[in-house]
N, CA and C atoms as a LAMMPS dump frame, in Angstrom:
ITEM: TIMESTEP
0
ITEM: NUMBER OF ATOMS
462
ITEM: BOX BOUNDS ff ff ff
-5.0000000000000000e+02 5.0000000000000000e+02
-5.0000000000000000e+02 5.0000000000000000e+02
-5.0000000000000000e+02 5.0000000000000000e+02
ITEM: ATOMS id mol type element x y z
1 1 1 N -64.749 -396.669 488.388
2 1 2 C -64.551 -397.487 487.187
3 1 3 C -65.745 -397.158 486.128
4 2 1 N -65.312 -397.025 484.959
5 2 2 C -66.324 -396.731 483.896
6 2 3 C -67.011 -397.996 483.501
7 3 1 N -68.372 -397.889 483.421
8 3 2 C -69.31 -399.006 482.937
9 3 3 C -69.943 -398.565 481.657
10 4 1 N -69.981 -399.646 480.708
11 4 2 C -70.495 -399.346 479.44
12 4 3 C -71.996 -400.005 479.326
13 5 1 N -72.831 -399.212 478.802
14 5 2 C -74.277 -399.563 478.509
15 5 3 C -74.663 -399.386 477.15
16 6 1 N -75.391 -400.309 476.595
17 6 2 C -76.047 -400.09 475.268
18 6 3 C -77.534 -400.301 475.427
19 7 1 N -78.353 -399.31 475.139
20 7 2 C -79.776 -399.303 475.234
21 7 3 C -80.263 -399.477 473.811
22 8 1 N -80.877 -400.625 473.516
23 8 2 C -81.309 -400.886 472.13
24 8 3 C -82.809 -401.046 471.922
25 9 1 N -83.214 -400.623 470.743
26 9 2 C -84.721 -400.876 470.411
27 9 3 C -84.873 -400.985 468.902
28 10 1 N -85.963 -401.639 468.516
29 10 2 C -86.36 -401.768 467.088
30 10 3 C -87.803 -401.229 467.047
31 11 1 N -88.155 -400.809 465.799
32 11 2 C -89.517 -400.303 465.525
33 11 3 C -89.871 -400.766 464.076
34 12 1 N -91.231 -400.914 463.889
35 12 2 C -91.619 -401.356 462.59
36 12 3 C -93.02 -400.777 462.377
37 13 1 N -93.268 -400.287 461.134
38 13 2 C -94.475 -399.685 460.744
39 13 3 C -95.186 -400.774 459.927
40 14 1 N -96.095 -401.564 460.48
41 14 2 C -96.58 -402.742 459.851
42 14 3 C -95.594 -403.829 460.213
43 15 1 N -95.91 -405.027 460.172
44 15 2 C -94.995 -406.136 460.51
45 15 3 C -95.303 -407.29 459.61
46 16 1 N -94.686 -407.406 458.448
47 16 2 C -93.474 -406.665 458.069
48 16 3 C -93.969 -405.248 457.349
49 17 1 N -92.941 -404.459 457.251
50 17 2 C -93.02 -403.112 456.707
51 17 3 C -91.748 -402.411 456.944
52 18 1 N -91.756 -401.038 456.725
53 18 2 C -90.562 -400.266 457.001
54 18 3 C -90.15 -400.436 458.431
55 19 1 N -88.882 -400.517 458.761
56 19 2 C -88.463 -400.648 460.165
57 19 3 C -87.206 -399.907 460.43
58 20 1 N -86.928 -399.754 461.7
59 20 2 C -85.673 -399.035 462.142
60 20 3 C -85.165 -399.616 463.416
61 21 1 N -83.921 -399.354 463.686
62 21 2 C -83.274 -399.787 464.937
63 21 3 C -82.563 -398.621 465.529
64 22 1 N -82.439 -398.648 466.838
65 22 2 C -81.693 -397.514 467.474
66 22 3 C -80.858 -397.989 468.615
67 23 1 N -79.749 -397.377 468.84
68 23 2 C -78.79 -397.707 469.966
69 23 3 C -78.351 -396.437 470.625
70 24 1 N -78.51 -396.419 471.904
71 24 2 C -77.817 -395.38 472.713
72 24 3 C -76.677 -396.081 473.576
73 25 1 N -75.467 -395.661 473.151
74 25 2 C -74.289 -396.211 473.895
75 25 3 C -73.917 -395.229 474.865
76 26 1 N -73.631 -395.644 476.078
77 26 2 C -73.268 -394.738 477.151
78 26 3 C -72.215 -395.312 478.087
79 27 1 N -71.129 -394.589 478.212
80 27 2 C -70.07 -394.915 479.13
81 27 3 C -70.331 -394.072 480.459
82 28 1 N -70.417 -394.735 481.587
83 28 2 C -70.806 -394.137 482.843
84 28 3 C -69.632 -394.297 483.862
85 29 1 N -69.487 -393.197 484.583
86 29 2 C -68.621 -393.333 485.783
87 29 3 C -69.497 -392.931 487.023
88 30 1 N -69.931 -393.974 487.641
89 30 2 C -70.956 -393.775 488.655
90 30 3 C -72.229 -393.273 488.044
91 31 1 N -72.704 -392.054 488.413
92 31 2 C -74.001 -391.483 487.798
93 31 3 C -73.581 -390.525 486.68
94 32 1 N -72.367 -390.372 486.366
95 32 2 C -71.935 -389.36 485.434
96 32 3 C -71.773 -389.984 484.054
97 33 1 N -72.345 -389.376 483.039
98 33 2 C -72.161 -389.811 481.641
99 33 3 C -70.733 -389.307 481.22
100 34 1 N -69.884 -390.225 480.855
101 34 2 C -68.498 -389.896 480.389
102 34 3 C -68.563 -389.669 478.904
103 35 1 N -69.239 -390.592 478.128
104 35 2 C -69.178 -390.529 476.687
105 35 3 C -70.579 -391.057 476.264
106 36 1 N -71.146 -390.603 475.173
107 36 2 C -72.396 -391.031 474.668
108 36 3 C -72.363 -391.056 473.131
109 37 1 N -72.923 -392.063 472.588
110 37 2 C -73.02 -392.14 471.167
111 37 3 C -74.391 -392.71 470.716
112 38 1 N -74.93 -392.21 469.669
113 38 2 C -76.3 -392.623 469.182
114 38 3 C -76.129 -393.177 467.735
115 39 1 N -76.746 -394.289 467.498
116 39 2 C -76.677 -395.033 466.203
117 39 3 C -78.108 -395.328 465.795
118 40 1 N -78.354 -395.292 464.602
119 40 2 C -79.658 -395.753 464.051
120 40 3 C -79.516 -396.169 462.578
121 41 1 N -80.53 -396.962 462.197
122 41 2 C -80.597 -397.322 460.721
123 41 3 C -81.937 -397.998 460.533
124 42 1 N -82.105 -398.485 459.291
125 42 2 C -83.37 -399.118 459.043
126 42 3 C -83.36 -399.786 457.69
127 43 1 N -84.568 -400.378 457.359
128 43 2 C -84.73 -401.178 456.183
129 43 3 C -86.135 -400.914 455.649
130 44 1 N -86.386 -401.121 454.329
131 44 2 C -87.603 -400.785 453.747
132 44 3 C -88.704 -401.791 453.946
133 45 1 N -88.247 -403.062 454.123
134 45 2 C -89.193 -404.173 454.293
135 45 3 C -88.569 -405.175 455.313
136 46 1 N -89.134 -405.148 456.504
137 46 2 C -88.539 -405.95 457.574
138 46 3 C -89.553 -406.235 458.677
139 47 1 N -89.154 -406.858 459.795
140 47 2 C -90.086 -407.069 460.915
141 47 3 C -89.387 -406.416 462.219
142 48 1 N -90.338 -406.224 463.196
143 48 2 C -89.86 -405.709 464.43
144 48 3 C -88.771 -406.592 465.024
145 49 1 N -88.953 -407.899 465.039
146 49 2 C -87.94 -408.748 465.634
147 49 3 C -86.494 -408.556 465.021
148 50 1 N -86.541 -408.49 463.61
149 50 2 C -85.263 -408.218 462.959
150 50 3 C -84.638 -406.926 463.342
151 51 1 N -85.419 -405.887 463.517
152 51 2 C -84.884 -404.592 464.01
153 51 3 C -84.368 -404.63 465.378
154 52 1 N -85.065 -405.432 466.229
155 52 2 C -84.539 -405.568 467.638
156 52 3 C -83.239 -406.271 467.633
157 53 1 N -83.047 -407.359 466.84
158 53 2 C -81.836 -408.061 466.77
159 53 3 C -80.742 -407.149 466.157
160 54 1 N -81.003 -406.413 465.127
161 54 2 C -79.92 -405.557 464.482
162 54 3 C -79.492 -404.452 465.42
163 55 1 N -80.339 -404.001 466.384
164 55 2 C -79.934 -402.974 467.299
165 55 3 C -78.844 -403.647 468.222
166 56 1 N -79.113 -404.808 468.669
167 56 2 C -78.139 -405.485 469.626
168 56 3 C -76.894 -405.674 468.801
169 57 1 N -76.987 -406.295 467.689
170 57 2 C -75.89 -406.617 466.908
171 57 3 C -74.973 -405.4 466.588
172 58 1 N -75.573 -404.329 466.269
173 58 2 C -74.894 -403.125 465.885
174 58 3 C -74.109 -402.615 467.145
175 59 1 N -74.821 -402.639 468.34
176 59 2 C -74.191 -402.173 469.528
177 59 3 C -72.916 -402.956 469.717
178 60 1 N -72.998 -404.249 469.613
179 60 2 C -71.761 -405.09 469.896
180 60 3 C -70.705 -404.886 468.736
181 61 1 N -71.113 -404.863 467.541
182 61 2 C -70.113 -404.81 466.37
183 61 3 C -69.482 -403.441 466.341
184 62 1 N -70.076 -402.425 466.948
185 62 2 C -69.554 -401.033 466.992
186 62 3 C -68.331 -400.95 467.892
187 63 1 N -68.244 -401.853 468.864
188 63 2 C -67.116 -401.728 469.798
189 63 3 C -65.74 -402.159 469.122
190 64 1 N -64.805 -401.32 469.238
191 64 2 C -63.554 -401.672 468.491
192 64 3 C -62.778 -402.758 469.224
193 65 1 N -62.867 -402.871 470.533
194 65 2 C -62.219 -403.914 471.179
195 65 3 C -63.051 -404.727 472.13
196 66 1 N -62.633 -405.94 472.552
197 66 2 C -63.461 -406.635 473.526
198 66 3 C -63.782 -405.77 474.734
199 67 1 N -65.058 -405.777 475.08
200 67 2 C -65.481 -404.882 476.198
201 67 3 C -66.423 -405.68 477.109
202 68 1 N -66.567 -405.073 478.324
203 68 2 C -67.606 -405.568 479.283
204 68 3 C -68.74 -404.56 479.174
205 69 1 N -69.917 -404.927 478.924
206 69 2 C -71.014 -404.027 478.809
207 69 3 C -72.388 -404.728 479.206
208 70 1 N -73.368 -403.866 479.479
209 70 2 C -74.672 -404.257 479.664
210 70 3 C -75.543 -403.797 478.527
211 71 1 N -76.271 -404.735 477.964
212 71 2 C -77.184 -404.393 476.942
213 71 3 C -78.598 -404.398 477.561
214 72 1 N -79.271 -403.258 477.445
215 72 2 C -80.647 -403.098 477.914
216 72 3 C -81.617 -403.059 476.746
217 73 1 N -82.555 -404.084 476.791
218 73 2 C -83.51 -404.137 475.658
219 73 3 C -84.903 -404.203 476.263
220 74 1 N -85.868 -403.893 475.401
221 74 2 C -87.228 -404.076 475.843
222 74 3 C -87.828 -405.303 475.058
223 75 1 N -86.929 -405.98 474.347
224 75 2 C -87.429 -407.174 473.598
225 75 3 C -87.137 -408.428 474.299
226 76 1 N -88.237 -409.062 474.782
227 76 2 C -88.098 -410.388 475.473
228 76 3 C -87.538 -411.422 474.452
229 77 1 N -87.939 -411.244 473.154
230 77 2 C -87.462 -412.103 472.085
231 77 3 C -85.903 -412.075 472.017
232 78 1 N -85.304 -410.971 472.031
233 78 2 C -83.831 -410.876 472.01
234 78 3 C -83.273 -411.419 473.276
235 79 1 N -83.711 -410.954 474.422
236 79 2 C -83.072 -411.297 475.643
237 79 3 C -83.194 -412.854 475.904
238 80 1 N -84.427 -413.375 475.705
239 80 2 C -84.6 -414.757 476.007
240 80 3 C -83.885 -415.621 474.938
241 81 1 N -83.876 -415.15 473.718
242 81 2 C -83.195 -415.805 472.738
243 81 3 C -81.719 -415.98 472.944
244 82 1 N -81.061 -414.839 473.267
245 82 2 C -79.591 -414.825 473.387
246 82 3 C -79.175 -415.422 474.685
247 83 1 N -79.997 -415.354 475.75
248 83 2 C -79.565 -415.986 477.011
249 83 3 C -80.023 -417.32 477.296
250 84 1 N -81.013 -417.833 476.429
251 84 2 C -81.513 -419.188 476.633
252 84 3 C -81.659 -420.044 475.442
253 85 1 N -82.592 -419.651 474.591
254 85 2 C -82.956 -420.467 473.446
255 85 3 C -81.753 -420.783 472.526
256 86 1 N -80.842 -419.886 472.345
257 86 2 C -79.767 -419.976 471.409
258 86 3 C -78.983 -421.242 471.64
259 87 1 N -78.805 -421.64 472.857
260 87 2 C -77.969 -422.755 473.179
261 87 3 C -78.551 -424.107 472.55
262 88 1 N -79.852 -424.208 472.751
263 88 2 C -80.563 -425.379 472.133
264 88 3 C -80.568 -425.317 470.697
265 89 1 N -80.784 -424.179 470.036
266 89 2 C -80.772 -423.988 468.643
267 89 3 C -79.365 -424.396 468.005
268 90 1 N -78.324 -424.007 468.709
269 90 2 C -77.007 -424.427 468.242
270 90 3 C -76.816 -425.889 468.332
271 91 1 N -77.203 -426.48 469.469
272 91 2 C -77.081 -427.94 469.617
273 91 3 C -77.914 -428.68 468.566
274 92 1 N -79.085 -428.078 468.175
275 92 2 C -79.947 -428.739 467.181
276 92 3 C -79.677 -428.369 465.706
277 93 1 N -78.508 -427.713 465.484
278 93 2 C -78.206 -427.359 464.111
279 93 3 C -79.171 -426.183 463.73
280 94 1 N -79.374 -425.248 464.544
281 94 2 C -80.236 -424.116 464.29
282 94 3 C -81.603 -424.42 463.874
283 95 1 N -82.099 -425.426 464.598
284 95 2 C -83.584 -425.894 464.575
285 95 3 C -84.125 -425.593 465.948
286 96 1 N -85.43 -425.265 465.923
287 96 2 C -86.177 -425.127 467.181
288 96 3 C -86.431 -426.488 467.786
289 97 1 N -87.029 -426.491 469.013
290 97 2 C -87.283 -427.8 469.612
291 97 3 C -88.366 -428.564 468.871
292 98 1 N -89.168 -427.802 468.005
293 98 2 C -90.196 -428.433 467.101
294 98 3 C -89.53 -428.875 465.793
295 99 1 N -88.182 -428.776 465.681
296 99 2 C -87.336 -429.238 464.5
297 99 3 C -87.673 -428.36 463.253
298 100 1 N -88.09 -427.116 463.597
299 100 2 C -88.309 -426.202 462.509
300 100 3 C -87.041 -425.199 462.411
301 101 1 N -86.748 -424.694 461.206
302 101 2 C -85.585 -423.74 461.129
303 101 3 C -85.835 -422.484 462.062
304 102 1 N -84.809 -422.091 462.676
305 102 2 C -84.984 -420.829 463.485
306 102 3 C -85.224 -419.707 462.588
307 103 1 N -86.21 -418.905 462.964
308 103 2 C -86.439 -417.617 462.205
309 103 3 C -85.295 -416.622 462.415
310 104 1 N -84.941 -415.849 461.396
311 104 2 C -83.916 -414.865 461.582
312 104 3 C -82.611 -415.497 461.9
313 105 1 N -82.345 -416.693 461.393
314 105 2 C -81.075 -417.437 461.816
315 105 3 C -79.791 -416.671 461.487
316 106 1 N -79.803 -415.967 460.406
317 106 2 C -78.497 -415.347 460.055
318 106 3 C -78.235 -414.201 461.049
319 107 1 N -79.329 -413.541 461.555
320 107 2 C -79.129 -412.45 462.553
321 107 3 C -78.754 -413.089 463.857
322 108 1 N -79.35 -414.263 464.277
323 108 2 C -78.979 -414.93 465.523
324 108 3 C -77.466 -415.321 465.474
325 109 1 N -77.069 -415.87 464.376
326 109 2 C -75.716 -416.305 464.195
327 109 3 C -74.707 -415.015 464.366
328 110 1 N -75.144 -413.957 463.703
329 110 2 C -74.313 -412.723 463.766
330 110 3 C -74.265 -412.232 465.158
331 111 1 N -75.415 -412.284 465.854
332 111 2 C -75.494 -411.833 467.3
333 111 3 C -74.601 -412.77 468.116
334 112 1 N -74.689 -414.026 467.922
335 112 2 C -73.874 -415.008 468.678
336 112 3 C -72.371 -414.681 468.502
337 113 1 N -71.928 -414.464 467.247
338 113 2 C -70.489 -414.176 467.033
339 113 3 C -70.126 -412.84 467.618
340 114 1 N -70.923 -411.821 467.469
341 114 2 C -70.619 -410.474 468.024
342 114 3 C -70.538 -410.517 469.562
343 115 1 N -71.434 -411.26 470.17
344 115 2 C -71.399 -411.46 471.642
345 115 3 C -70.187 -412.159 472.089
346 116 1 N -69.707 -413.073 471.336
347 116 2 C -68.548 -413.954 471.857
348 116 3 C -67.348 -413.156 472.127
349 117 1 N -67.171 -411.973 471.528
350 117 2 C -66.033 -411.068 471.721
351 117 3 C -66.083 -410.328 472.933
352 118 1 N -67.193 -410.302 473.638
353 118 2 C -67.414 -409.412 474.749
354 118 3 C -67.954 -410.105 476.046
355 119 1 N -67.814 -409.464 477.088
356 119 2 C -68.531 -409.918 478.28
357 119 3 C -69.798 -409.111 478.47
358 120 1 N -70.934 -409.827 478.129
359 120 2 C -72.213 -409.098 478.013
360 120 3 C -73.082 -409.566 479.141
361 121 1 N -73.787 -408.567 479.764
362 121 2 C -74.979 -408.795 480.731
363 121 3 C -76.137 -408.243 479.938
364 122 1 N -77.134 -409.019 479.876
365 122 2 C -78.428 -408.587 479.332
366 122 3 C -79.507 -408.344 480.276
367 123 1 N -80.131 -407.163 480.042
368 123 2 C -81.164 -406.75 480.992
369 123 3 C -82.419 -406.397 480.111
370 124 1 N -83.547 -406.785 480.626
371 124 2 C -84.843 -406.466 479.951
372 124 3 C -85.528 -405.352 480.757
373 125 1 N -86.146 -404.445 480.043
374 125 2 C -86.967 -403.374 480.66
375 125 3 C -88.253 -403.329 479.859
376 126 1 N -89.281 -402.905 480.572
377 126 2 C -90.665 -402.789 479.883
378 126 3 C -90.538 -401.571 478.912
379 127 1 N -90.982 -401.816 477.738
380 127 2 C -90.965 -400.776 476.682
381 127 3 C -92.121 -399.768 476.86
382 128 1 N -91.858 -398.59 476.465
383 128 2 C -92.855 -397.542 476.523
384 128 3 C -93.422 -397.317 477.994
385 129 1 N -92.485 -397.393 478.929
386 129 2 C -92.854 -397.297 480.351
387 129 3 C -92.166 -396.101 481.025
388 130 1 N -91.553 -395.239 480.197
389 130 2 C -90.958 -394.017 480.859
390 130 3 C -89.474 -394.228 481.172
391 131 1 N -88.876 -395.296 480.805
392 131 2 C -87.44 -395.547 481.05
393 131 3 C -86.665 -394.623 479.997
394 132 1 N -86.023 -393.588 480.579
395 132 2 C -85.535 -392.517 479.708
396 132 3 C -84.554 -392.97 478.537
397 133 1 N -83.636 -393.944 478.93
398 133 2 C -82.74 -394.406 477.913
399 133 3 C -83.458 -395.296 476.823
400 134 1 N -84.429 -396.123 477.376
401 134 2 C -85.14 -396.982 476.321
402 134 3 C -85.998 -396.051 475.474
403 135 1 N -86.615 -395.023 476.06
404 135 2 C -87.364 -394.034 475.232
405 135 3 C -86.51 -393.435 474.194
406 136 1 N -85.257 -393.027 474.568
407 136 2 C -84.372 -392.512 473.6
408 136 3 C -84.008 -393.515 472.531
409 137 1 N -83.72 -394.756 472.817
410 137 2 C -83.461 -395.791 471.863
411 137 3 C -84.602 -395.972 470.862
412 138 1 N -85.852 -395.829 471.415
413 138 2 C -87 -395.88 470.603
414 138 3 C -87.158 -394.738 469.614
415 139 1 N -86.728 -393.561 470.144
416 139 2 C -86.768 -392.427 469.153
417 139 3 C -85.693 -392.552 468.072
418 140 1 N -84.626 -393.15 468.405
419 140 2 C -83.568 -393.467 467.397
420 140 3 C -84.06 -394.559 466.388
421 141 1 N -84.713 -395.497 466.888
422 141 2 C -85.221 -396.492 465.976
423 141 3 C -86.171 -395.921 465.019
424 142 1 N -87.165 -395.03 465.523
425 142 2 C -88.156 -394.366 464.725
426 142 3 C -87.402 -393.426 463.67
427 143 1 N -86.32 -392.748 464.119
428 143 2 C -85.488 -391.986 463.168
429 143 3 C -84.918 -392.816 462.116
430 144 1 N -84.404 -394.01 462.465
431 144 2 C -83.853 -394.98 461.464
432 144 3 C -84.888 -395.446 460.511
433 145 1 N -86.131 -395.543 460.935
434 145 2 C -87.225 -396.016 460.088
435 145 3 C -87.675 -394.886 459.148
436 146 1 N -87.642 -393.683 459.469
437 146 2 C -88.242 -392.506 458.866
438 146 3 C -87.89 -392.428 457.305
439 147 1 N -86.723 -392.624 456.886
440 147 2 C -86.411 -392.507 455.484
441 147 3 C -87.215 -393.585 454.619
442 148 1 N -87.479 -394.708 455.243
443 148 2 C -88.175 -395.737 454.509
444 148 3 C -89.702 -395.628 454.534
445 149 1 N -90.199 -394.778 455.457
446 149 2 C -91.608 -394.552 455.482
447 149 3 C -92.059 -393.411 454.513
448 150 1 N -91.153 -392.535 454.221
449 150 2 C -91.46 -391.503 453.21
450 150 3 C -91.801 -392.094 451.908
451 151 1 N -92.718 -391.533 451.249
452 151 2 C -93.141 -391.956 449.919
453 151 3 C -94.049 -393.155 449.885
454 152 1 N -94.249 -393.678 451.057
455 152 2 C -95.277 -394.729 451.242
456 152 3 C -96.659 -394.104 451.25
457 153 1 N -97.53 -394.618 450.459
458 153 2 C -98.855 -394.123 450.476
459 153 3 C -99.699 -394.724 451.66
460 154 1 N -100.489 -393.953 452.209
461 154 2 C -101.216 -394.512 453.389
462 154 3 C -102.423 -395.238 452.987
């Protein structure tokens, strides 16, 4: 049986600053890669958390039909947010437990809607720890950021 994985990462040069997101989509049959797709993009002025969210959103929105997949992220912010915090935020009208507006609310709402179409398992991996697919997603995120870094004076 083919299993679908999305390895996602975000990057930012300065926080805020130019940023990028990357996604490595992989369909696996056992240990064999059946199909692979790489996606990346970026923004001129953003934050690392926004790029992490956009990577996961893009992975989900790219799928043409409802799918079962595992999203692997090195962002505790995304994993904890989407598997835990989001339920309270929705109950509280998108406010935190401290009654403050949720940061990046439009992206959390978009992620929530995108996830609702799919059967998603979320996994966290330590970033920059030699996980090959996470390292590739990081390279893609840096590629997505590159056009926005050019022309910036140091």
